[in-house]
mmCIF file as gemmi writes it, N, C-alpha and C atoms, coordinates in Angstrom:
data_model
loop_
_atom_site.group_PDB
_atom_site.id
_atom_site.type_symbol
_atom_site.label_atom_id
_atom_site.label_alt_id
_atom_site.label_comp_id
_atom_site.label_asym_id
_atom_site.label_entity_id
_atom_site.label_seq_id
_atom_site.pdbx_PDB_ins_code
_atom_site.Cartn_x
_atom_site.Cartn_y
_atom_site.Cartn_z
_atom_site.occupancy
_atom_site.B_iso_or_equiv
_atom_site.pdbx_formal_charge
_atom_site.auth_seq_id
_atom_site.auth_asym_id
_atom_site.pdbx_PDB_model_num
ATOM 1 N N . MET Axp A 1 ? -37.377 6.21 -10.148 1 0 ? 1 A 1
ATOM 2 C CA . MET Axp A 1 ? -36.663 7.222 -9.289 1 0 ? 1 A 1
ATOM 3 C C . MET Axp A 1 ? -35.543 6.67 -8.408 1 0 ? 1 A 1
ATOM 4 N N . LYS Axp A 2 ? -35.962 5.466 -7.766 1 0 ? 2 A 1
ATOM 5 C CA . LYS Axp A 2 ? -34.746 4.718 -7.059 1 0 ? 2 A 1
ATOM 6 C C . LYS Axp A 2 ? -33.539 4.343 -7.802 1 0 ? 2 A 1
ATOM 7 N N . GLU Axp A 3 ? -33.788 3.9 -9.05 1 0 ? 3 A 1
ATOM 8 C CA . GLU Axp A 3 ? -32.682 3.631 -9.971 1 0 ? 3 A 1
ATOM 9 C C . GLU Axp A 3 ? -31.899 4.823 -10.327 1 0 ? 3 A 1
ATOM 10 N N . LEU Axp A 4 ? -32.413 5.92 -10.592 1 0 ? 4 A 1
ATOM 11 C CA . LEU Axp A 4 ? -31.913 7.213 -10.764 1 0 ? 4 A 1
ATOM 12 C C . LEU Axp A 4 ? -31.002 7.538 -9.648 1 0 ? 4 A 1
ATOM 13 N N . ASN Axp A 5 ? -31.373 7.399 -8.332 1 0 ? 5 A 1
ATOM 14 C CA . ASN Axp A 5 ? -30.677 7.855 -7.16 1 0 ? 5 A 1
ATOM 15 C C . ASN Axp A 5 ? -29.43 6.808 -6.965 1 0 ? 5 A 1
ATOM 16 N N . ILE Axp A 6 ? -29.621 5.585 -7.184 1 0 ? 6 A 1
ATOM 17 C CA . ILE Axp A 6 ? -28.454 4.568 -7.255 1 0 ? 6 A 1
ATOM 18 C C . ILE Axp A 6 ? -27.477 5.051 -8.176 1 0 ? 6 A 1
ATOM 19 N N . PHE Axp A 7 ? -27.86 5.423 -9.435 1 0 ? 7 A 1
ATOM 20 C CA . PHE Axp A 7 ? -26.984 5.848 -10.389 1 0 ? 7 A 1
ATOM 21 C C . PHE Axp A 7 ? -26.219 7.105 -9.969 1 0 ? 7 A 1
ATOM 22 N N . TYR Axp A 8 ? -26.832 8.044 -9.342 1 0 ? 8 A 1
ATOM 23 C CA . TYR Axp A 8 ? -26.143 9.367 -8.971 1 0 ? 8 A 1
ATOM 24 C C . TYR Axp A 8 ? -25.082 8.925 -7.921 1 0 ? 8 A 1
ATOM 25 N N . TYR Axp A 9 ? -25.596 8.053 -6.815 1 0 ? 9 A 1
ATOM 26 C CA . TYR Axp A 9 ? -24.723 7.715 -5.722 1 0 ? 9 A 1
ATOM 27 C C . TYR Axp A 9 ? -23.501 6.967 -6.326 1 0 ? 9 A 1
ATOM 28 N N . ALA Axp A 10 ? -23.656 6.045 -7.215 1 0 ? 10 A 1
ATOM 29 C CA . ALA Axp A 10 ? -22.484 5.156 -7.869 1 0 ? 10 A 1
ATOM 30 C C . ALA Axp A 10 ? -21.598 6.198 -8.528 1 0 ? 10 A 1
ATOM 31 N N . THR Axp A 11 ? -22.19 7.181 -9.355 1 0 ? 11 A 1
ATOM 32 C CA . THR Axp A 11 ? -21.372 8.133 -10.167 1 0 ? 11 A 1
ATOM 33 C C . THR Axp A 11 ? -20.579 8.959 -9.159 1 0 ? 11 A 1
ATOM 34 N N . ILE Axp A 12 ? -21.136 9.521 -8.122 1 0 ? 12 A 1
ATOM 35 C CA . ILE Axp A 12 ? -20.431 10.423 -7.204 1 0 ? 12 A 1
ATOM 36 C C . ILE Axp A 12 ? -19.383 9.698 -6.426 1 0 ? 12 A 1
ATOM 37 N N . TRP Axp A 13 ? -19.748 8.555 -5.949 1 0 ? 13 A 1
ATOM 38 C CA . TRP Axp A 13 ? -18.656 7.759 -5.116 1 0 ? 13 A 1
ATOM 39 C C . TRP Axp A 13 ? -17.573 7.32 -5.999 1 0 ? 13 A 1
ATOM 40 N N . SER Axp A 14 ? -17.809 6.89 -7.335 1 0 ? 14 A 1
ATOM 41 C CA . SER Axp A 14 ? -16.799 6.489 -8.222 1 0 ? 14 A 1
ATOM 42 C C . SER Axp A 14 ? -15.822 7.685 -8.47 1 0 ? 14 A 1
ATOM 43 N N . PHE Axp A 15 ? -16.345 8.836 -8.666 1 0 ? 15 A 1
ATOM 44 C CA . PHE Axp A 15 ? -15.621 10.046 -8.879 1 0 ? 15 A 1
ATOM 45 C C . PHE Axp A 15 ? -14.789 10.329 -7.589 1 0 ? 15 A 1
ATOM 46 N N . ILE Axp A 16 ? -15.312 10.179 -6.513 1 0 ? 16 A 1
ATOM 47 C CA . ILE Axp A 16 ? -14.501 10.438 -5.284 1 0 ? 16 A 1
ATOM 48 C C . ILE Axp A 16 ? -13.361 9.427 -5.133 1 0 ? 16 A 1
ATOM 49 N N . ILE Axp A 17 ? -13.635 8.118 -5.29 1 0 ? 17 A 1
ATOM 50 C CA . ILE Axp A 17 ? -12.76 7.08 -5.214 1 0 ? 17 A 1
ATOM 51 C C . ILE Axp A 17 ? -11.685 7.271 -6.232 1 0 ? 17 A 1
ATOM 52 N N . GLY Axp A 18 ? -11.994 7.578 -7.396 1 0 ? 18 A 1
ATOM 53 C CA . GLY Axp A 18 ? -10.936 7.847 -8.424 1 0 ? 18 A 1
ATOM 54 C C . GLY Axp A 18 ? -10.058 9.086 -8.205 1 0 ? 18 A 1
ATOM 55 N N . ILE Axp A 19 ? -10.662 10.059 -7.682 1 0 ? 19 A 1
ATOM 56 C CA . ILE Axp A 19 ? -9.77 11.275 -7.205 1 0 ? 19 A 1
ATOM 57 C C . ILE Axp A 19 ? -8.896 10.843 -6.063 1 0 ? 19 A 1
ATOM 58 N N . CYS Axp A 20 ? -9.42 9.978 -5.062 1 0 ? 20 A 1
ATOM 59 C CA . CYS Axp A 20 ? -8.448 9.623 -4.037 1 0 ? 20 A 1
ATOM 60 C C . CYS Axp A 20 ? -7.298 8.684 -4.533 1 0 ? 20 A 1
ATOM 61 N N . CYS Axp A 21 ? -7.656 7.79 -5.389 1 0 ? 21 A 1
ATOM 62 C CA . CYS Axp A 21 ? -6.655 6.853 -5.986 1 0 ? 21 A 1
ATOM 63 C C . CYS Axp A 21 ? -5.585 7.61 -6.855 1 0 ? 21 A 1
ATOM 64 N N . ALA Axp A 22 ? -6.027 8.507 -7.559 1 0 ? 22 A 1
ATOM 65 C CA . ALA Axp A 22 ? -5.162 9.342 -8.521 1 0 ? 22 A 1
ATOM 66 C C . ALA Axp A 22 ? -4.176 10.188 -7.528 1 0 ? 22 A 1
ATOM 67 N N . THR Axp A 23 ? -4.77 10.791 -6.483 1 0 ? 23 A 1
ATOM 68 C CA . THR Axp A 23 ? -3.935 11.572 -5.558 1 0 ? 23 A 1
ATOM 69 C C . THR Axp A 23 ? -2.91 10.696 -4.911 1 0 ? 23 A 1
ATOM 70 N N . TYR Axp A 24 ? -3.315 9.479 -4.515 1 0 ? 24 A 1
ATOM 71 C CA . TYR Axp A 24 ? -2.401 8.508 -3.773 1 0 ? 24 A 1
ATOM 72 C C . TYR Axp A 24 ? -1.185 8.171 -4.697 1 0 ? 24 A 1
ATOM 73 N N . LEU Axp A 25 ? -1.62 7.744 -5.946 1 0 ? 25 A 1
ATOM 74 C CA . LEU Axp A 25 ? -0.658 7.387 -7.008 1 0 ? 25 A 1
ATOM 75 C C . LEU Axp A 25 ? 0.306 8.438 -7.26 1 0 ? 25 A 1
ATOM 76 N N . ASN Axp A 26 ? -0.137 9.648 -7.395 1 0 ? 26 A 1
ATOM 77 C CA . ASN Axp A 26 ? 0.713 10.772 -7.658 1 0 ? 26 A 1
ATOM 78 C C . ASN Axp A 26 ? 1.697 11.138 -6.525 1 0 ? 26 A 1
ATOM 79 N N . LEU Axp A 27 ? 1.09 10.836 -5.239 1 0 ? 27 A 1
ATOM 80 C CA . LEU Axp A 27 ? 1.95 11.133 -4.144 1 0 ? 27 A 1
ATOM 81 C C . LEU Axp A 27 ? 3.103 10.211 -4.048 1 0 ? 27 A 1
ATOM 82 N N . ILE Axp A 28 ? 2.76 8.854 -4.313 1 0 ? 28 A 1
ATOM 83 C CA . ILE Axp A 28 ? 3.727 7.827 -4.294 1 0 ? 28 A 1
ATOM 84 C C . ILE Axp A 28 ? 4.677 8.15 -5.362 1 0 ? 28 A 1
ATOM 85 N N . ASN Axp A 29 ? 4.343 8.52 -6.568 1 0 ? 29 A 1
ATOM 86 C CA . ASN Axp A 29 ? 5.237 8.804 -7.635 1 0 ? 29 A 1
ATOM 87 C C . ASN Axp A 29 ? 6.138 9.798 -7.31 1 0 ? 29 A 1
ATOM 88 N N . PHE Axp A 30 ? 5.644 10.955 -6.688 1 0 ? 30 A 1
ATOM 89 C CA . PHE Axp A 30 ? 6.518 12.118 -6.255 1 0 ? 30 A 1
ATOM 90 C C . PHE Axp A 30 ? 7.588 11.613 -5.157 1 0 ? 30 A 1
ATOM 91 N N . ILE Axp A 31 ? 7.116 10.8 -4.249 1 0 ? 31 A 1
ATOM 92 C CA . ILE Axp A 31 ? 8.02 10.33 -3.26 1 0 ? 31 A 1
ATOM 93 C C . ILE Axp A 31 ? 9.205 9.55 -3.853 1 0 ? 31 A 1
ATOM 94 N N . ILE Axp A 32 ? 8.887 8.635 -4.689 1 0 ? 32 A 1
ATOM 95 C CA . ILE Axp A 32 ? 9.828 7.726 -5.402 1 0 ? 32 A 1
ATOM 96 C C . ILE Axp A 32 ? 10.693 8.581 -6.212 1 0 ? 32 A 1
ATOM 97 N N . ASN Axp A 33 ? 10.263 9.565 -6.916 1 0 ? 33 A 1
ATOM 98 C CA . ASN Axp A 33 ? 11.18 10.424 -7.705 1 0 ? 33 A 1
ATOM 99 C C . ASN Axp A 33 ? 12.009 11.306 -6.79 1 0 ? 33 A 1
ATOM 100 N N . PHE Axp A 34 ? 11.493 11.784 -5.596 1 0 ? 34 A 1
ATOM 101 C CA . PHE Axp A 34 ? 12.309 12.6 -4.76 1 0 ? 34 A 1
ATOM 102 C C . PHE Axp A 34 ? 13.408 11.796 -4.168 1 0 ? 34 A 1
ATOM 103 N N . VAL Axp A 35 ? 13.122 10.479 -3.736 1 0 ? 35 A 1
ATOM 104 C CA . VAL Axp A 35 ? 14.112 9.7 -2.94 1 0 ? 35 A 1
ATOM 105 C C . VAL Axp A 35 ? 15.215 9.333 -4.07 1 0 ? 35 A 1
ATOM 106 N N . TRP Axp A 36 ? 14.881 8.873 -5.166 1 0 ? 36 A 1
ATOM 107 C CA . TRP Axp A 36 ? 15.786 8.265 -6.006 1 0 ? 36 A 1
ATOM 108 C C . TRP Axp A 36 ? 16.418 9.216 -7.01 1 0 ? 36 A 1
ATOM 109 N N . HIS Axp A 37 ? 15.871 10.381 -7.194 1 0 ? 37 A 1
ATOM 110 C CA . HIS Axp A 37 ? 16.442 11.307 -8.208 1 0 ? 37 A 1
ATOM 111 C C . HIS Axp A 37 ? 16.937 12.715 -7.518 1 0 ? 37 A 1
ATOM 112 N N . VAL Axp A 38 ? 16.286 13.021 -6.464 1 0 ? 38 A 1
ATOM 113 C CA . VAL Axp A 38 ? 16.668 14.279 -5.864 1 0 ? 38 A 1
ATOM 114 C C . VAL Axp A 38 ? 17.548 14.018 -4.708 1 0 ? 38 A 1
ATOM 115 N N . LEU Axp A 39 ? 17.016 13.303 -3.838 1 0 ? 39 A 1
ATOM 116 C CA . LEU Axp A 39 ? 17.881 12.975 -2.491 1 0 ? 39 A 1
ATOM 117 C C . LEU Axp A 39 ? 19.167 12.237 -2.856 1 0 ? 39 A 1
ATOM 118 N N . PHE Axp A 40 ? 19.236 11.259 -3.653 1 0 ? 40 A 1
ATOM 119 C CA . PHE Axp A 40 ? 20.431 10.484 -3.881 1 0 ? 40 A 1
ATOM 120 C C . PHE Axp A 40 ? 21.422 11.139 -4.779 1 0 ? 40 A 1
ATOM 121 N N . ASP Axp A 41 ? 20.9 11.971 -5.582 1 0 ? 41 A 1
ATOM 122 C CA . ASP Axp A 41 ? 21.88 12.706 -6.5 1 0 ? 41 A 1
ATOM 123 C C . ASP Axp A 41 ? 22.762 13.718 -5.681 1 0 ? 41 A 1
ATOM 124 N N . LYS Axp A 42 ? 22.341 14.025 -4.489 1 0 ? 42 A 1
ATOM 125 C CA . LYS Axp A 42 ? 23.166 14.886 -3.682 1 0 ? 42 A 1
ATOM 126 C C . LYS Axp A 42 ? 24.093 14.106 -2.79 1 0 ? 42 A 1
ATOM 127 N N . LEU Axp A 43 ? 23.901 12.794 -2.714 1 0 ? 43 A 1
ATOM 128 C CA . LEU Axp A 43 ? 24.758 12.091 -1.713 1 0 ? 43 A 1
ATOM 129 C C . LEU Axp A 43 ? 26.111 11.718 -2.498 1 0 ? 43 A 1
ATOM 130 N N . PRO Axp A 44 ? 27.247 11.63 -1.854 1 0 ? 44 A 1
ATOM 131 C CA . PRO Axp A 44 ? 28.441 11.307 -2.451 1 0 ? 44 A 1
ATOM 132 C C . PRO Axp A 44 ? 28.781 9.722 -2.415 1 0 ? 44 A 1
ATOM 133 N N . VAL Axp A 45 ? 27.673 9.132 -2.949 1 0 ? 45 A 1
ATOM 134 C CA . VAL Axp A 45 ? 27.84 7.555 -2.956 1 0 ? 45 A 1
ATOM 135 C C . VAL Axp A 45 ? 27.505 7.205 -4.433 1 0 ? 45 A 1
ATOM 136 N N . PRO Axp A 46 ? 28.239 6.221 -4.943 1 0 ? 46 A 1
ATOM 137 C CA . PRO Axp A 46 ? 27.938 5.616 -6.208 1 0 ? 46 A 1
ATOM 138 C C . PRO Axp A 46 ? 26.531 5.088 -6.394 1 0 ? 46 A 1
ATOM 139 N N . SER Axp A 47 ? 25.902 5.354 -7.46 1 0 ? 47 A 1
ATOM 140 C CA . SER Axp A 47 ? 24.522 5.039 -7.693 1 0 ? 47 A 1
ATOM 141 C C . SER Axp A 47 ? 24.222 3.468 -7.634 1 0 ? 47 A 1
ATOM 142 N N . GLN Axp A 48 ? 25.394 2.683 -7.847 1 0 ? 48 A 1
ATOM 143 C CA . GLN Axp A 48 ? 25.182 1.239 -7.673 1 0 ? 48 A 1
ATOM 144 C C . GLN Axp A 48 ? 24.957 0.76 -6.182 1 0 ? 48 A 1
ATOM 145 N N . ALA Axp A 49 ? 25.533 1.517 -5.286 1 0 ? 49 A 1
ATOM 146 C CA . ALA Axp A 49 ? 25.484 1.153 -4.014 1 0 ? 49 A 1
ATOM 147 C C . ALA Axp A 49 ? 24.17 1.646 -3.234 1 0 ? 49 A 1
ATOM 148 N N . LEU Axp A 50 ? 23.366 2.6 -3.86 1 0 ? 50 A 1
ATOM 149 C CA . LEU Axp A 50 ? 22.295 3.139 -3.335 1 0 ? 50 A 1
ATOM 150 C C . LEU Axp A 50 ? 21.23 2.105 -2.848 1 0 ? 50 A 1
ATOM 151 N N . PRO Axp A 51 ? 20.9 1.129 -3.704 1 0 ? 51 A 1
ATOM 152 C CA . PRO Axp A 51 ? 19.801 0.177 -3.258 1 0 ? 51 A 1
ATOM 153 C C . PRO Axp A 51 ? 20.228 -0.633 -2.023 1 0 ? 51 A 1
ATOM 154 N N . PHE Axp A 52 ? 21.47 -0.798 -1.811 1 0 ? 52 A 1
ATOM 155 C CA . PHE Axp A 52 ? 21.916 -1.494 -0.699 1 0 ? 52 A 1
ATOM 156 C C . PHE Axp A 52 ? 21.618 -0.583 0.691 1 0 ? 52 A 1
ATOM 157 N N . PHE Axp A 53 ? 21.789 0.658 0.411 1 0 ? 53 A 1
ATOM 158 C CA . PHE Axp A 53 ? 21.669 1.543 1.656 1 0 ? 53 A 1
ATOM 159 C C . PHE Axp A 53 ? 20.058 1.653 1.959 1 0 ? 53 A 1
ATOM 160 N N . ILE Axp A 54 ? 19.218 1.388 1.026 1 0 ? 54 A 1
ATOM 161 C CA . ILE Axp A 54 ? 17.81 1.382 1.232 1 0 ? 54 A 1
ATOM 162 C C . ILE Axp A 54 ? 17.243 0.045 1.645 1 0 ? 54 A 1
ATOM 163 N N . CYS Axp A 55 ? 17.622 -1.014 0.822 1 0 ? 55 A 1
ATOM 164 C CA . CYS Axp A 55 ? 17.079 -2.242 1.037 1 0 ? 55 A 1
ATOM 165 C C . CYS Axp A 55 ? 17.497 -3.021 2.275 1 0 ? 55 A 1
ATOM 166 N N . ILE Axp A 56 ? 18.749 -2.869 2.621 1 0 ? 56 A 1
ATOM 167 C CA . ILE Axp A 56 ? 19.242 -3.71 3.727 1 0 ? 56 A 1
ATOM 168 C C . ILE Axp A 56 ? 18.637 -3.153 5.039 1 0 ? 56 A 1
ATOM 169 N N . PRO Axp A 57 ? 18.673 -1.839 5.39 1 0 ? 57 A 1
ATOM 170 C CA . PRO Axp A 57 ? 18.069 -1.367 6.569 1 0 ? 57 A 1
ATOM 171 C C . PRO Axp A 57 ? 16.617 -1.653 6.731 1 0 ? 57 A 1
ATOM 172 N N . PHE Axp A 58 ? 15.833 -1.329 5.636 1 0 ? 58 A 1
ATOM 173 C CA . PHE Axp A 58 ? 14.376 -1.467 5.639 1 0 ? 58 A 1
ATOM 174 C C . PHE Axp A 58 ? 14.076 -2.945 5.611 1 0 ? 58 A 1
ATOM 175 N N . GLY Axp A 59 ? 14.89 -3.819 5.022 1 0 ? 59 A 1
ATOM 176 C CA . GLY Axp A 59 ? 14.724 -5.309 5.071 1 0 ? 59 A 1
ATOM 177 C C . GLY Axp A 59 ? 14.672 -5.78 6.496 1 0 ? 59 A 1
ATOM 178 N N . PHE Axp A 60 ? 15.649 -5.21 7.434 1 0 ? 60 A 1
ATOM 179 C CA . PHE Axp A 60 ? 15.605 -5.549 8.765 1 0 ? 60 A 1
ATOM 180 C C . PHE Axp A 60 ? 14.435 -5.023 9.492 1 0 ? 60 A 1
ATOM 181 N N . ILE Axp A 61 ? 14.119 -3.785 9.143 1 0 ? 61 A 1
ATOM 182 C CA . ILE Axp A 61 ? 12.824 -3.31 9.783 1 0 ? 61 A 1
ATOM 183 C C . ILE Axp A 61 ? 11.565 -4.164 9.474 1 0 ? 61 A 1
ATOM 184 N N . ILE Axp A 62 ? 11.498 -4.461 8.27 1 0 ? 62 A 1
ATOM 185 C CA . ILE Axp A 62 ? 10.35 -5.316 7.844 1 0 ? 62 A 1
ATOM 186 C C . ILE Axp A 62 ? 10.4 -6.67 8.624 1 0 ? 62 A 1
ATOM 187 N N . GLY Axp A 63 ? 11.557 -7.242 8.697 1 0 ? 63 A 1
ATOM 188 C CA . GLY Axp A 63 ? 11.711 -8.465 9.33 1 0 ? 63 A 1
ATOM 189 C C . GLY Axp A 63 ? 11.349 -8.484 10.802 1 0 ? 63 A 1
ATOM 190 N N . ILE Axp A 64 ? 11.783 -7.386 11.554 1 0 ? 64 A 1
ATOM 191 C CA . ILE Axp A 64 ? 11.484 -7.253 12.843 1 0 ? 64 A 1
ATOM 192 C C . ILE Axp A 64 ? 9.907 -7.003 13.025 1 0 ? 64 A 1
ATOM 193 N N . LEU Axp A 65 ? 9.321 -6.213 12.217 1 0 ? 65 A 1
ATOM 194 C CA . LEU Axp A 65 ? 7.867 -5.984 12.259 1 0 ? 65 A 1
ATOM 195 C C . LEU Axp A 65 ? 7.08 -7.143 11.997 1 0 ? 65 A 1
ATOM 196 N N . ILE Axp A 66 ? 7.456 -8.023 11.088 1 0 ? 66 A 1
ATOM 197 C CA . ILE Axp A 66 ? 6.836 -9.34 10.819 1 0 ? 66 A 1
ATOM 198 C C . ILE Axp A 66 ? 6.982 -10.179 11.984 1 0 ? 66 A 1
ATOM 199 N N . LYS Axp A 67 ? 8.245 -10.275 12.554 1 0 ? 67 A 1
ATOM 200 C CA . LYS Axp A 67 ? 8.32 -11.087 13.853 1 0 ? 67 A 1
ATOM 201 C C . LYS Axp A 67 ? 7.544 -10.773 14.983 1 0 ? 67 A 1
ATOM 202 N N . ARG Axp A 68 ? 7.406 -9.409 15.122 1 0 ? 68 A 1
ATOM 203 C CA . ARG Axp A 68 ? 6.624 -8.785 16.307 1 0 ? 68 A 1
ATOM 204 C C . ARG Axp A 68 ? 5.077 -8.859 16.026 1 0 ? 68 A 1
ATOM 205 N N . LEU Axp A 69 ? 4.576 -8.422 14.793 1 0 ? 69 A 1
ATOM 206 C CA . LEU Axp A 69 ? 3.258 -8.311 14.445 1 0 ? 69 A 1
ATOM 207 C C . LEU Axp A 69 ? 2.613 -9.426 13.728 1 0 ? 69 A 1
ATOM 208 N N . GLY Axp A 70 ? 3.403 -10.276 13.091 1 0 ? 70 A 1
ATOM 209 C CA . GLY Axp A 70 ? 2.909 -11.359 12.231 1 0 ? 70 A 1
ATOM 210 C C . GLY Axp A 70 ? 2.848 -10.791 10.852 1 0 ? 70 A 1
ATOM 211 N N . SER Axp A 71 ? 2.629 -11.689 9.931 1 0 ? 71 A 1
ATOM 212 C CA . SER Axp A 71 ? 2.583 -11.204 8.463 1 0 ? 71 A 1
ATOM 213 C C . SER Axp A 71 ? 1.262 -10.649 8.075 1 0 ? 71 A 1
ATOM 214 N N . TYR Axp A 72 ? 1.286 -9.452 7.594 1 0 ? 72 A 1
ATOM 215 C CA . TYR Axp A 72 ? 0.127 -8.772 7.168 1 0 ? 72 A 1
ATOM 216 C C . TYR Axp A 72 ? 0.445 -8.266 5.807 1 0 ? 72 A 1
ATOM 217 N N . PRO Axp A 73 ? -0.482 -8.149 4.949 1 0 ? 73 A 1
ATOM 218 C CA . PRO Axp A 73 ? -1.89 -8.448 5.004 1 0 ? 73 A 1
ATOM 219 C C . PRO Axp A 73 ? -2.158 -9.973 5.054 1 0 ? 73 A 1
ATOM 220 N N . LEU Axp A 74 ? -3.264 -10.433 5.545 1 0 ? 74 A 1
ATOM 221 C CA . LEU Axp A 74 ? -3.635 -11.868 5.564 1 0 ? 74 A 1
ATOM 222 C C . LEU Axp A 74 ? -3.732 -12.354 4.116 1 0 ? 74 A 1
ATOM 223 N N . THR Axp A 75 ? -3.393 -13.558 4.015 1 0 ? 75 A 1
ATOM 224 C CA . THR Axp A 75 ? -3.651 -14.196 2.745 1 0 ? 75 A 1
ATOM 225 C C . THR Axp A 75 ? -5.166 -14.537 2.572 1 0 ? 75 A 1
ATOM 226 N N . ILE Axp A 76 ? -5.547 -14.947 1.352 1 0 ? 76 A 1
ATOM 227 C CA . ILE Axp A 76 ? -6.979 -15.197 1.129 1 0 ? 76 A 1
ATOM 228 C C . ILE Axp A 76 ? -7.331 -16.376 1.905 1 0 ? 76 A 1
ATOM 229 N N . GLU Axp A 77 ? -6.397 -17.328 2.037 1 0 ? 77 A 1
ATOM 230 C CA . GLU Axp A 77 ? -6.582 -18.644 2.653 1 0 ? 77 A 1
ATOM 231 C C . GLU Axp A 77 ? -6.932 -18.389 4.269 1 0 ? 77 A 1
ATOM 232 N N . GLU Axp A 78 ? -6.177 -17.446 4.699 1 0 ? 78 A 1
ATOM 233 C CA . GLU Axp A 78 ? -6.319 -17.065 6.147 1 0 ? 78 A 1
ATOM 234 C C . GLU Axp A 78 ? -7.666 -16.434 6.489 1 0 ? 78 A 1
ATOM 235 N N . VAL Axp A 79 ? -8.003 -15.56 5.561 1 0 ? 79 A 1
ATOM 236 C CA . VAL Axp A 79 ? -9.283 -14.783 5.668 1 0 ? 79 A 1
ATOM 237 C C . VAL Axp A 79 ? -10.507 -15.915 5.563 1 0 ? 79 A 1
ATOM 238 N N . LEU Axp A 80 ? -10.402 -16.763 4.64 1 0 ? 80 A 1
ATOM 239 C CA . LEU Axp A 80 ? -11.509 -17.649 4.476 1 0 ? 80 A 1
ATOM 240 C C . LEU Axp A 80 ? -11.533 -18.651 5.657 1 0 ? 80 A 1
ATOM 241 N N . MET Axp A 81 ? -10.456 -18.974 6.169 1 0 ? 81 A 1
ATOM 242 C CA . MET Axp A 81 ? -10.379 -19.914 7.412 1 0 ? 81 A 1
ATOM 243 C C . MET Axp A 81 ? -11.118 -19.073 8.58 1 0 ? 81 A 1
ATOM 244 N N . SER Axp A 82 ? -10.738 -17.881 8.779 1 0 ? 82 A 1
ATOM 245 C CA . SER Axp A 82 ? -11.323 -17.181 9.834 1 0 ? 82 A 1
ATOM 246 C C . SER Axp A 82 ? -12.863 -17.018 9.618 1 0 ? 82 A 1
ATOM 247 N N . VAL Axp A 83 ? -13.307 -16.824 8.49 1 0 ? 83 A 1
ATOM 248 C CA . VAL Axp A 83 ? -14.742 -16.662 8.088 1 0 ? 83 A 1
ATOM 249 C C . VAL Axp A 83 ? -15.462 -18.035 8.472 1 0 ? 83 A 1
ATOM 250 N N . LYS Axp A 84 ? -14.831 -19.056 8.013 1 0 ? 84 A 1
ATOM 251 C CA . LYS Axp A 84 ? -15.438 -20.443 8.274 1 0 ? 84 A 1
ATOM 252 C C . LYS Axp A 84 ? -15.528 -20.662 9.765 1 0 ? 84 A 1
ATOM 253 N N . GLN Axp A 85 ? -14.518 -20.292 10.538 1 0 ? 85 A 1
ATOM 254 C CA . GLN Axp A 85 ? -14.478 -20.581 11.929 1 0 ? 85 A 1
ATOM 255 C C . GLN Axp A 85 ? -15.622 -19.826 12.597 1 0 ? 85 A 1
ATOM 256 N N . GLU Axp A 86 ? -15.73 -18.442 12.165 1 0 ? 86 A 1
ATOM 257 C CA . GLU Axp A 86 ? -16.864 -17.726 12.76 1 0 ? 86 A 1
ATOM 258 C C . GLU Axp A 86 ? -18.229 -18.21 12.521 1 0 ? 86 A 1
ATOM 259 N N . PHE Axp A 87 ? -18.444 -18.779 11.279 1 0 ? 87 A 1
ATOM 260 C CA . PHE Axp A 87 ? -19.767 -19.336 10.886 1 0 ? 87 A 1
ATOM 261 C C . PHE Axp A 87 ? -19.962 -20.624 11.695 1 0 ? 87 A 1
ATOM 262 N N . GLN Axp A 88 ? -18.95 -21.368 11.996 1 0 ? 88 A 1
ATOM 263 C CA . GLN Axp A 88 ? -19.107 -22.572 12.712 1 0 ? 88 A 1
ATOM 264 C C . GLN Axp A 88 ? -19.47 -22.273 14.161 1 0 ? 88 A 1
ATOM 265 N N . GLN Axp A 89 ? -19.042 -21.26 14.728 1 0 ? 89 A 1
ATOM 266 C CA . GLN Axp A 89 ? -19.264 -20.807 16.138 1 0 ? 89 A 1
ATOM 267 C C . GLN Axp A 89 ? -20.764 -20.353 16.254 1 0 ? 89 A 1
ATOM 268 N N . VAL Axp A 90 ? -21.298 -19.752 15.262 1 0 ? 90 A 1
ATOM 269 C CA . VAL Axp A 90 ? -22.706 -19.251 15.265 1 0 ? 90 A 1
ATOM 270 C C . VAL Axp A 90 ? -23.829 -20.235 15.19 1 0 ? 90 A 1
């Protein structure tokens, strides 16, 4: 009986996680298509210049955020180092 309950929980959660992932990926695909094919087709700018209008400002924004917040997400080495330090303190 316990194995059957675990199977049901795993099946239900796998379905929920799959729906969430599919929804997220479809949303990202919609946003990318909207920005690059709908929004930029209406701008009077040559298509070769569009990546510069996106990448340069957002590159500065990312640089400022990294300077203020630090680099995220943490690398696996940083995570393992913090775990080792926590175990040494205990």
